[in-house]
Each structure stands twice: as C-alpha cells, then as structure tokens.
PDB file of N, CA, C and O in Angstrom, chain B, residues numbered from 101:
ATOM      1  N   UNK B 101       0.835  -1.178   0.000  1.00  0.00           N
ATOM      2  CA  UNK B 101       0.000   0.000   0.000  1.00  0.00           C
ATOM      3  C   UNK B 101       0.876   1.237   0.000  1.00  0.00           C
ATOM      4  O   UNK B 101       2.028   1.206   0.434  1.00  0.00           O
ATOM      5  N   UNK B 102       0.314   2.312  -0.490  1.00  0.00           N
ATOM      6  CA  UNK B 102       1.015   3.588  -0.457  1.00  0.00           C
ATOM      7  C   UNK B 102       0.441   4.456   0.650  1.00  0.00           C
ATOM      8  O   UNK B 102      -0.773   4.532   0.838  1.00  0.00           O
ATOM      9  N   UNK B 103       1.341   5.108   1.380  1.00  0.00           N
ATOM     10  CA  UNK B 103       0.949   6.034   2.429  1.00  0.00           C
ATOM     11  C   UNK B 103       1.568   7.389   2.139  1.00  0.00           C
ATOM     12  O   UNK B 103       2.706   7.478   1.679  1.00  0.00           O
ATOM     13  N   UNK B 104       0.818   8.430   2.410  1.00  0.00           N
ATOM     14  CA  UNK B 104       1.339   9.782   2.310  1.00  0.00           C
ATOM     15  C   UNK B 104       1.645  10.257   3.712  1.00  0.00           C
ATOM     16  O   UNK B 104       0.840  10.098   4.630  1.00  0.00           O
ATOM     17  N   UNK B 105       2.811  10.841   3.862  1.00  0.00           N
ATOM     18  CA  UNK B 105       3.214  11.422   5.135  1.00  0.00           C
ATOM     19  C   UNK B 105       3.405  12.906   4.908  1.00  0.00           C
ATOM     20  O   UNK B 105       4.239  13.324   4.104  1.00  0.00           O
ATOM     21  N   UNK B 106       2.632  13.693   5.620  1.00  0.00           N
ATOM     22  CA  UNK B 106       2.755  15.150   5.543  1.00  0.00           C
ATOM     23  C   UNK B 106       3.455  15.622   6.803  1.00  0.00           C
ATOM     24  O   UNK B 106       3.035  15.298   7.913  1.00  0.00           O
ATOM     25  N   UNK B 107       4.517  16.385   6.630  1.00  0.00           N
ATOM     26  CA  UNK B 107       5.239  16.905   7.794  1.00  0.00           C
ATOM     27  C   UNK B 107       5.194  18.432   7.771  1.00  0.00           C
ATOM     28  O   UNK B 107       5.281  19.069   6.721  1.00  0.00           O
ATOM     29  N   UNK B 108       5.055  18.982   8.961  1.00  0.00           N
ATOM     30  CA  UNK B 108       4.980  20.432   9.132  1.00  0.00           C
ATOM     31  C   UNK B 108       5.867  20.799  10.321  1.00  0.00           C
ATOM     32  O   UNK B 108       5.666  20.298  11.428  1.00  0.00           O
ATOM     33  N   UNK B 109       6.846  21.671  10.091  1.00  0.00           N
ATOM     34  CA  UNK B 109       7.756  22.056  11.164  1.00  0.00           C
ATOM     35  C   UNK B 109       7.033  22.913  12.197  1.00  0.00           C
ATOM     36  O   UNK B 109       6.313  23.848  11.848  1.00  0.00           O
ATOM     37  N   UNK B 110       7.231  22.588  13.459  1.00  0.00           N
ATOM     38  CA  UNK B 110       6.568  23.311  14.550  1.00  0.00           C
ATOM     39  C   UNK B 110       7.480  24.302  15.251  1.00  0.00           C
ATOM     40  O   UNK B 110       7.003  25.132  16.026  1.00  0.00           O
ATOM     41  N   UNK B 111       8.770  24.237  15.000  1.00  0.00           N
ATOM     42  CA  UNK B 111       9.722  25.016  15.785  1.00  0.00           C
ATOM     43  C   UNK B 111      10.368  26.167  15.031  1.00  0.00           C
ATOM     44  O   UNK B 111      11.450  26.613  15.412  1.00  0.00           O
ATOM     45  N   UNK B 112       9.736  26.659  13.974  1.00  0.00           N
ATOM     46  CA  UNK B 112      10.293  27.803  13.256  1.00  0.00           C
ATOM     47  C   UNK B 112       9.167  28.622  12.644  1.00  0.00           C
ATOM     48  O   UNK B 112       7.992  28.270  12.747  1.00  0.00           O
ATOM     49  N   UNK B 113       9.546  29.707  12.014  1.00  0.00           N
ATOM     50  CA  UNK B 113       8.566  30.567  11.350  1.00  0.00           C
ATOM     51  C   UNK B 113       8.007  29.925  10.085  1.00  0.00           C
ATOM     52  O   UNK B 113       7.005  30.393   9.544  1.00  0.00           O
ATOM     53  N   UNK B 114       8.651  28.850   9.605  1.00  0.00           N
ATOM     54  CA  UNK B 114       8.202  28.172   8.388  1.00  0.00           C
ATOM     55  C   UNK B 114       7.175  27.089   8.690  1.00  0.00           C
ATOM     56  O   UNK B 114       6.949  26.219   7.849  1.00  0.00           O
ATOM     57  N   UNK B 115       6.555  27.113   9.846  1.00  0.00           N
ATOM     58  CA  UNK B 115       5.682  26.021  10.277  1.00  0.00           C
ATOM     59  C   UNK B 115       4.448  25.832   9.387  1.00  0.00           C
ATOM     60  O   UNK B 115       3.750  24.826   9.511  1.00  0.00           O
ATOM     61  N   UNK B 116       4.175  26.782   8.499  1.00  0.00           N
ATOM     62  CA  UNK B 116       2.999  26.655   7.633  1.00  0.00           C
ATOM     63  C   UNK B 116       3.305  25.890   6.349  1.00  0.00           C
ATOM     64  O   UNK B 116       2.395  25.566   5.587  1.00  0.00           O
ATOM     65  N   UNK B 117       4.571  25.602   6.109  1.00  0.00           N
ATOM     66  CA  UNK B 117       4.945  24.851   4.912  1.00  0.00           C
ATOM     67  C   UNK B 117       4.673  23.367   5.125  1.00  0.00           C
ATOM     68  O   UNK B 117       5.060  22.795   6.144  1.00  0.00           O
ATOM     69  N   UNK B 118       4.010  22.759   4.164  1.00  0.00           N
ATOM     70  CA  UNK B 118       3.657  21.345   4.217  1.00  0.00           C
ATOM     71  C   UNK B 118       4.578  20.576   3.286  1.00  0.00           C
ATOM     72  O   UNK B 118       4.784  20.979   2.141  1.00  0.00           O
ATOM     73  N   UNK B 119       5.134  19.468   3.772  1.00  0.00           N
ATOM     74  CA  UNK B 119       6.054  18.665   2.973  1.00  0.00           C
ATOM     75  C   UNK B 119       5.527  17.240   2.875  1.00  0.00           C
ATOM     76  O   UNK B 119       5.713  16.451   3.801  1.00  0.00           O
ATOM     77  N   UNK B 120       4.855  16.889   1.740  1.00  0.00           N
ATOM     78  CA  UNK B 120       4.329  15.522   1.584  1.00  0.00           C
ATOM     79  C   UNK B 120       5.380  14.544   1.038  1.00  0.00           C
ATOM     80  O   UNK B 120       6.225  14.916   0.223  1.00  0.00           O
ATOM     81  N   UNK B 121       5.311  13.303   1.498  1.00  0.00           N
ATOM     82  CA  UNK B 121       6.177  12.222   1.034  1.00  0.00           C
ATOM     83  C   UNK B 121       5.299  10.986   0.866  1.00  0.00           C
ATOM     84  O   UNK B 121       4.440  10.719   1.707  1.00  0.00           O
ATOM     85  N   UNK B 122       5.506  10.231  -0.209  1.00  0.00           N
ATOM     86  CA  UNK B 122       4.766   8.991  -0.426  1.00  0.00           C
ATOM     87  C   UNK B 122       5.701   7.810  -0.187  1.00  0.00           C
ATOM     88  O   UNK B 122       6.825   7.780  -0.688  1.00  0.00           O
ATOM     89  N   UNK B 123       5.213   6.829   0.595  1.00  0.00           N
ATOM     90  CA  UNK B 123       6.026   5.680   0.984  1.00  0.00           C
ATOM     91  C   UNK B 123       5.209   4.402   0.826  1.00  0.00           C
ATOM     92  O   UNK B 123       4.030   4.358   1.176  1.00  0.00           O
ATOM     93  N   UNK B 124       5.856   3.358   0.290  1.00  0.00           N
ATOM     94  CA  UNK B 124       5.239   2.028   0.210  1.00  0.00           C
ATOM     95  C   UNK B 124       5.460   1.327   1.549  1.00  0.00           C
ATOM     96  O   UNK B 124       6.587   1.261   2.041  1.00  0.00           O
ATOM     97  N   UNK B 125       4.378   0.802   2.138  1.00  0.00           N
ATOM     98  CA  UNK B 125       4.492   0.095   3.416  1.00  0.00           C
ATOM     99  C   UNK B 125       3.268  -0.786   3.632  1.00  0.00           C
ATOM    100  O   UNK B 125       2.255  -0.636   2.949  1.00  0.00           O
ATOM    101  N   UNK B 126       3.372  -1.718   4.601  1.00  0.00           N
ATOM    102  CA  UNK B 126       2.240  -2.599   4.933  1.00  0.00           C
ATOM    103  C   UNK B 126       1.181  -1.889   5.750  1.00  0.00           C
ATOM    104  O   UNK B 126      -0.009  -2.181   5.631  1.00  0.00           O
ATOM    105  N   UNK B 127       1.628  -0.937   6.597  1.00  0.00           N
ATOM    106  CA  UNK B 127       0.707  -0.259   7.507  1.00  0.00           C
ATOM    107  C   UNK B 127       1.295   1.101   7.896  1.00  0.00           C
ATOM    108  O   UNK B 127       2.449   1.384   7.574  1.00  0.00           O
ATOM    109  N   UNK B 128       0.518   1.948   8.584  1.00  0.00           N
ATOM    110  CA  UNK B 128       1.019   3.280   8.949  1.00  0.00           C
ATOM    111  C   UNK B 128       2.268   3.241   9.826  1.00  0.00           C
ATOM    112  O   UNK B 128       3.138   4.102   9.696  1.00  0.00           O
ATOM    113  N   UNK B 129       2.368   2.260  10.713  1.00  0.00           N
ATOM    114  CA  UNK B 129       3.537   2.148  11.575  1.00  0.00           C
ATOM    115  C   UNK B 129       4.815   1.914  10.784  1.00  0.00           C
ATOM    116  O   UNK B 129       5.847   2.532  11.047  1.00  0.00           O
ATOM    117  N   UNK B 130       4.732   1.015   9.814  1.00  0.00           N
ATOM    118  CA  UNK B 130       5.901   0.767   8.965  1.00  0.00           C
ATOM    119  C   UNK B 130       6.220   2.006   8.132  1.00  0.00           C
ATOM    120  O   UNK B 130       7.391   2.323   7.922  1.00  0.00           O
ATOM    121  N   UNK B 131       5.194   2.707   7.659  1.00  0.00           N
ATOM    122  CA  UNK B 131       5.403   3.916   6.856  1.00  0.00           C
ATOM    123  C   UNK B 131       6.150   4.981   7.656  1.00  0.00           C
ATOM    124  O   UNK B 131       7.098   5.580   7.148  1.00  0.00           O
ATOM    125  N   UNK B 132       5.733   5.225   8.903  1.00  0.00           N
ATOM    126  CA  UNK B 132       6.401   6.265   9.695  1.00  0.00           C
ATOM    127  C   UNK B 132       7.837   5.845  10.024  1.00  0.00           C
ATOM    128  O   UNK B 132       8.732   6.690  10.036  1.00  0.00           O
ATOM    129  N   UNK B 133       8.071   4.565  10.288  1.00  0.00           N
ATOM    130  CA  UNK B 133       9.432   4.123  10.583  1.00  0.00           C
ATOM    131  C   UNK B 133      10.337   4.253   9.355  1.00  0.00           C
ATOM    132  O   UNK B 133      11.513   4.591   9.495  1.00  0.00           O
ATOM    133  N   UNK B 134       9.818   3.994   8.178  1.00  0.00           N
ATOM    134  CA  UNK B 134      10.612   4.194   6.953  1.00  0.00           C
ATOM    135  C   UNK B 134      10.897   5.675   6.736  1.00  0.00           C
ATOM    136  O   UNK B 134      12.000   6.047   6.333  1.00  0.00           O
ATOM    137  N   UNK B 135       9.903   6.520   7.002  1.00  0.00           N
ATOM    138  CA  UNK B 135      10.077   7.966   6.862  1.00  0.00           C
ATOM    139  C   UNK B 135      11.171   8.473   7.808  1.00  0.00           C
ATOM    140  O   UNK B 135      12.026   9.264   7.410  1.00  0.00           O
ATOM    141  N   UNK B 136      11.138   8.012   9.055  1.00  0.00           N
ATOM    142  CA  UNK B 136      12.125   8.432  10.054  1.00  0.00           C
ATOM    143  C   UNK B 136      13.530   8.006   9.612  1.00  0.00           C
ATOM    144  O   UNK B 136      14.479   8.782   9.721  1.00  0.00           O
ATOM    145  N   UNK B 137      13.657   6.791   9.123  1.00  0.00           N
ATOM    146  CA  UNK B 137      14.962   6.308   8.668  1.00  0.00           C
ATOM    147  C   UNK B 137      15.446   7.102   7.453  1.00  0.00           C
ATOM    148  O   UNK B 137      16.609   7.496   7.380  1.00  0.00           O
ATOM    149  N   UNK B 138      14.528   7.331   6.495  1.00  0.00           N
ATOM    150  CA  UNK B 138      14.858   8.086   5.279  1.00  0.00           C
ATOM    151  C   UNK B 138      15.331   9.502   5.592  1.00  0.00           C
ATOM    152  O   UNK B 138      16.266  10.005   4.969  1.00  0.00           O
ATOM    153  N   UNK B 139      14.680  10.137   6.559  1.00  0.00           N
ATOM    154  CA  UNK B 139      14.978  11.534   6.862  1.00  0.00           C
ATOM    155  C   UNK B 139      16.022  11.684   7.972  1.00  0.00           C
ATOM    156  O   UNK B 139      16.309  12.794   8.420  1.00  0.00           O
ATOM    157  N   UNK B 140      16.585  10.554   8.408  1.00  0.00           N
ATOM    158  CA  UNK B 140      17.610  10.577   9.451  1.00  0.00           C
ATOM    159  C   UNK B 140      17.140  11.389  10.661  1.00  0.00           C
ATOM    160  O   UNK B 140      17.837  12.285  11.138  1.00  0.00           O
ATOM    161  N   UNK B 141      15.942  11.052  11.140  1.00  0.00           N
ATOM    162  CA  UNK B 141      15.351  11.774  12.264  1.00  0.00           C
ATOM    163  C   UNK B 141      14.961  10.796  13.370  1.00  0.00           C
ATOM    164  O   UNK B 141      15.269   9.607  13.287  1.00  0.00           O
ATOM    165  N   UNK B 142      14.293  11.290  14.391  1.00  0.00           N
ATOM    166  CA  UNK B 142      13.920  10.480  15.557  1.00  0.00           C
ATOM    167  C   UNK B 142      12.417  10.571  15.782  1.00  0.00           C
ATOM    168  O   UNK B 142      11.855  11.666  15.795  1.00  0.00           O
ATOM    169  N   UNK B 143      11.775   9.441  15.957  1.00  0.00           N
ATOM    170  CA  UNK B 143      10.344   9.409  16.247  1.00  0.00           C
ATOM    171  C   UNK B 143      10.143   9.720  17.728  1.00  0.00           C
ATOM    172  O   UNK B 143      10.684   9.031  18.592  1.00  0.00           O
ATOM    173  N   UNK B 144       9.360  10.765  18.018  1.00  0.00           N
ATOM    174  CA  UNK B 144       9.107  11.172  19.396  1.00  0.00           C
ATOM    175  C   UNK B 144       7.814  10.542  19.899  1.00  0.00           C
ATOM    176  O   UNK B 144       7.776   9.993  21.000  1.00  0.00           O
ATOM    177  N   UNK B 145       6.755  10.620  19.097  1.00  0.00           N
ATOM    178  CA  UNK B 145       5.476  10.015  19.471  1.00  0.00           C
ATOM    179  C   UNK B 145       4.727   9.616  18.214  1.00  0.00           C
ATOM    180  O   UNK B 145       4.952  10.170  17.138  1.00  0.00           O
ATOM    181  N   UNK B 146       3.817   8.631  18.366  1.00  0.00           N
ATOM    182  CA  UNK B 146       3.035   8.175  17.219  1.00  0.00           C
ATOM    183  C   UNK B 146       1.751   7.536  17.715  1.00  0.00           C
ATOM    184  O   UNK B 146       1.780   6.678  18.597  1.00  0.00           O
ATOM    185  N   UNK B 147       0.644   7.945  17.159  1.00  0.00           N
ATOM    186  CA  UNK B 147      -0.659   7.408  17.515  1.00  0.00           C
ATOM    187  C   UNK B 147      -1.326   6.862  16.262  1.00  0.00           C
ATOM    188  O   UNK B 147      -1.590   7.608  15.319  1.00  0.00           O
ATOM    189  N   UNK B 148      -1.597   5.565  16.252  1.00  0.00           N
ATOM    190  CA  UNK B 148      -2.229   4.918  15.103  1.00  0.00           C
ATOM    191  C   UNK B 148      -3.628   4.459  15.510  1.00  0.00           C
ATOM    192  O   UNK B 148      -3.777   3.388  16.097  1.00  0.00           O
ATOM    193  N   UNK B 149      -4.654   5.256  15.206  1.00  0.00           N
ATOM    194  CA  UNK B 149      -6.018   4.861  15.550  1.00  0.00           C
ATOM    195  C   UNK B 149      -6.490   3.699  14.682  1.00  0.00           C
ATOM    196  O   UNK B 149      -5.720   3.142  13.900  1.00  0.00           O
ATOM    197  N   UNK B 150      -7.731   3.351  14.824  1.00  0.00           N
ATOM    198  CA  UNK B 150      -8.232   2.197  14.069  1.00  0.00           C
ATOM    199  C   UNK B 150      -8.088   2.403  12.562  1.00  0.00           C
ATOM    200  O   UNK B 150      -7.908   3.516  12.068  1.00  0.00           O
ATOM    201  N   UNK B 151      -8.174   1.309  11.882  1.00  0.00           N
ATOM    202  CA  UNK B 151      -7.950   1.258  10.428  1.00  0.00           C
ATOM    203  C   UNK B 151      -8.804   2.277   9.672  1.00  0.00           C
ATOM    204  O   UNK B 151      -9.974   2.493   9.989  1.00  0.00           O
ATOM    205  N   UNK B 152      -8.183   2.898   8.658  1.00  0.00           N
ATOM    206  CA  UNK B 152      -8.903   3.820   7.800  1.00  0.00           C
ATOM    207  C   UNK B 152      -8.845   5.269   8.240  1.00  0.00           C
ATOM    208  O   UNK B 152      -9.309   6.149   7.515  1.00  0.00           O
ATOM    209  N   UNK B 153      -8.285   5.537   9.411  1.00  0.00           N
ATOM    210  CA  UNK B 153      -8.146   6.912   9.872  1.00  0.00           C
ATOM    211  C   UNK B 153      -6.680   7.303   9.826  1.00  0.00           C
ATOM    212  O   UNK B 153      -5.800   6.442   9.815  1.00  0.00           O
ATOM    213  N   UNK B 154      -6.419   8.607   9.799  1.00  0.00           N
ATOM    214  CA  UNK B 154      -5.035   9.052   9.749  1.00  0.00           C
ATOM    215  C   UNK B 154      -4.345   8.855  11.097  1.00  0.00           C
ATOM    216  O   UNK B 154      -4.973   8.900  12.155  1.00  0.00           O
ATOM    217  N   UNK B 155      -3.055   8.640  11.023  1.00  0.00           N
ATOM    218  CA  UNK B 155      -2.219   8.524  12.208  1.00  0.00           C
ATOM    219  C   UNK B 155      -1.466   9.834  12.372  1.00  0.00           C
ATOM    220  O   UNK B 155      -1.169  10.518  11.392  1.00  0.00           O
ATOM    221  N   UNK B 156      -1.159  10.178  13.615  1.00  0.00           N
ATOM    222  CA  UNK B 156      -0.489  11.444  13.924  1.00  0.00           C
ATOM    223  C   UNK B 156       0.740  11.154  14.767  1.00  0.00           C
ATOM    224  O   UNK B 156       0.727  10.260  15.614  1.00  0.00           O
ATOM    225  N   UNK B 157       1.806  11.915  14.530  1.00  0.00           N
ATOM    226  CA  UNK B 157       3.009  11.748  15.334  1.00  0.00           C
ATOM    227  C   UNK B 157       3.846  13.003  15.360  1.00  0.00           C
ATOM    228  O   UNK B 157       3.523  14.002  14.717  1.00  0.00           O
ATOM    229  N   UNK B 158       4.915  12.939  16.104  1.00  0.00           N
ATOM    230  CA  UNK B 158       5.912  14.009  16.116  1.00  0.00           C
ATOM    231  C   UNK B 158       7.276  13.379  15.876  1.00  0.00           C
ATOM    232  O   UNK B 158       7.578  12.284  16.349  1.00  0.00           O
ATOM    233  N   UNK B 159       8.086  14.116  15.122  1.00  0.00           N
ATOM    234  CA  UNK B 159       9.408  13.661  14.731  1.00  0.00           C
ATOM    235  C   UNK B 159      10.394  14.792  15.013  1.00  0.00           C
ATOM    236  O   UNK B 159      10.093  15.963  14.781  1.00  0.00           O
ATOM    237  N   UNK B 160      11.569  14.431  15.513  1.00  0.00           N
ATOM    238  CA  UNK B 160      12.612  15.431  15.779  1.00  0.00           C
ATOM    239  C   UNK B 160      13.779  15.188  14.846  1.00  0.00           C
ATOM    240  O   UNK B 160      14.224  14.055  14.663  1.00  0.00           O
ATOM    241  N   UNK B 161      14.268  16.274  14.257  1.00  0.00           N
ATOM    242  CA  UNK B 161      15.480  16.219  13.430  1.00  0.00           C
ATOM    243  C   UNK B 161      16.332  17.409  13.827  1.00  0.00           C
ATOM    244  O   UNK B 161      15.918  18.561  13.698  1.00  0.00           O
ATOM    245  N   UNK B 162      17.518  17.116  14.309  1.00  0.00           N
ATOM    246  CA  UNK B 162      18.420  18.144  14.820  1.00  0.00           C
ATOM    247  C   UNK B 162      17.690  18.928  15.908  1.00  0.00           C
ATOM    248  O   UNK B 162      17.276  18.348  16.912  1.00  0.00           O
ATOM    249  N   UNK B 163      17.530  20.224  15.726  1.00  0.00           N
ATOM    250  CA  UNK B 163      16.870  21.069  16.735  1.00  0.00           C
ATOM    251  C   UNK B 163      15.408  21.357  16.372  1.00  0.00           C
ATOM    252  O   UNK B 163      14.762  22.159  17.047  1.00  0.00           O
ATOM    253  N   UNK B 164      14.882  20.732  15.339  1.00  0.00           N
ATOM    254  CA  UNK B 164      13.521  21.000  14.867  1.00  0.00           C
ATOM    255  C   UNK B 164      12.575  19.860  15.227  1.00  0.00           C
ATOM    256  O   UNK B 164      12.982  18.701  15.302  1.00  0.00           O
ATOM    257  N   UNK B 165      11.308  20.204  15.448  1.00  0.00           N
ATOM    258  CA  UNK B 165      10.264  19.224  15.724  1.00  0.00           C
ATOM    259  C   UNK B 165       9.194  19.370  14.645  1.00  0.00           C
ATOM    260  O   UNK B 165       8.817  20.484  14.280  1.00  0.00           O
ATOM    261  N   UNK B 166       8.707  18.236  14.138  1.00  0.00           N
ATOM    262  CA  UNK B 166       7.724  18.213  13.063  1.00  0.00           C
ATOM    263  C   UNK B 166       6.475  17.457  13.496  1.00  0.00           C
ATOM    264  O   UNK B 166       6.558  16.421  14.156  1.00  0.00           O
ATOM    265  N   UNK B 167       5.333  17.982  13.120  1.00  0.00           N
ATOM    266  CA  UNK B 167       4.067  17.265  13.247  1.00  0.00           C
ATOM    267  C   UNK B 167       3.918  16.460  11.963  1.00  0.00           C
ATOM    268  O   UNK B 167       4.099  17.003  10.873  1.00  0.00           O
ATOM    269  N   UNK B 168       3.591  15.174  12.073  1.00  0.00           N
ATOM    270  CA  UNK B 168       3.412  14.339  10.885  1.00  0.00           C
ATOM    271  C   UNK B 168       2.027  13.691  10.879  1.00  0.00           C
ATOM    272  O   UNK B 168       1.524  13.252  11.913  1.00  0.00           O
ATOM    273  N   UNK B 169       1.425  13.644   9.694  1.00  0.00           N
ATOM    274  CA  UNK B 169       0.153  12.952   9.468  1.00  0.00           C
ATOM    275  C   UNK B 169       0.447  11.826   8.494  1.00  0.00           C
ATOM    276  O   UNK B 169       1.119  12.032   7.484  1.00  0.00           O
ATOM    277  N   UNK B 170      -0.056  10.634   8.796  1.00  0.00           N
ATOM    278  CA  UNK B 170       0.142   9.470   7.926  1.00  0.00           C
ATOM    279  C   UNK B 170      -1.239   8.956   7.517  1.00  0.00           C
ATOM    280  O   UNK B 170      -2.077   8.660   8.369  1.00  0.00           O
ATOM    281  N   UNK B 171      -1.466   8.854   6.214  1.00  0.00           N
ATOM    282  CA  UNK B 171      -2.738   8.327   5.741  1.00  0.00           C
ATOM    283  C   UNK B 171      -2.525   7.577   4.429  1.00  0.00           C
ATOM    284  O   UNK B 171      -1.567   7.824   3.697  1.00  0.00           O
ATOM    285  N   UNK B 172      -3.443   6.656   4.155  1.00  0.00           N
ATOM    286  CA  UNK B 172      -3.353   5.846   2.952  1.00  0.00           C
ATOM    287  C   UNK B 172      -3.618   6.705   1.720  1.00  0.00           C
ATOM    288  O   UNK B 172      -4.571   7.482   1.685  1.00  0.00           O
ATOM    289  N   UNK B 173      -2.753   6.552   0.700  1.00  0.00           N
ATOM    290  CA  UNK B 173      -2.870   7.344  -0.532  1.00  0.00           C
ATOM    291  C   UNK B 173      -3.912   6.738  -1.449  1.00  0.00           C
ATOM    292  O   UNK B 173      -4.156   7.261  -2.537  1.00  0.00           O
TER     293      UNK B 173
END
C-alpha cells in the first residue's frame, strides 16, 4: 500500500509549509518508521487509531520538531 506522510515544522517561522512524502508500506507504523529512517530523524510520538483513519506523530530532526500525518494514498 502507499501512504502519504505530511510533515509540518513546529519550531520555526516556516511552520505553515507542508512537505508531503509517499512511501510504500504494509501499515502506517511501517510507513512512519521508513520515513524516520529516510529523513535521518527520531520518532518522538506516534498514535495509530483504528484502520482507515489518519495517524499522527511528532518527529525530531536536529533542533527542529515536526508534526506528521500518515494516511493511505
């Protein structure tokens, strides 16, 4: 399946910029872990509600924190 991950920086003035990424994965958890590895960042939190709804998390890279949304494309 394809998942879209939208990330938005929370720790700067550019927080309104949206950065979408598409990733092949079995489920949202695998998608976020691939995204974290790809972007050389750290997963801070992740909430995966029941099937068919978007998942939400936070990711840290260097001194920046990002809000991420994961949903099936």
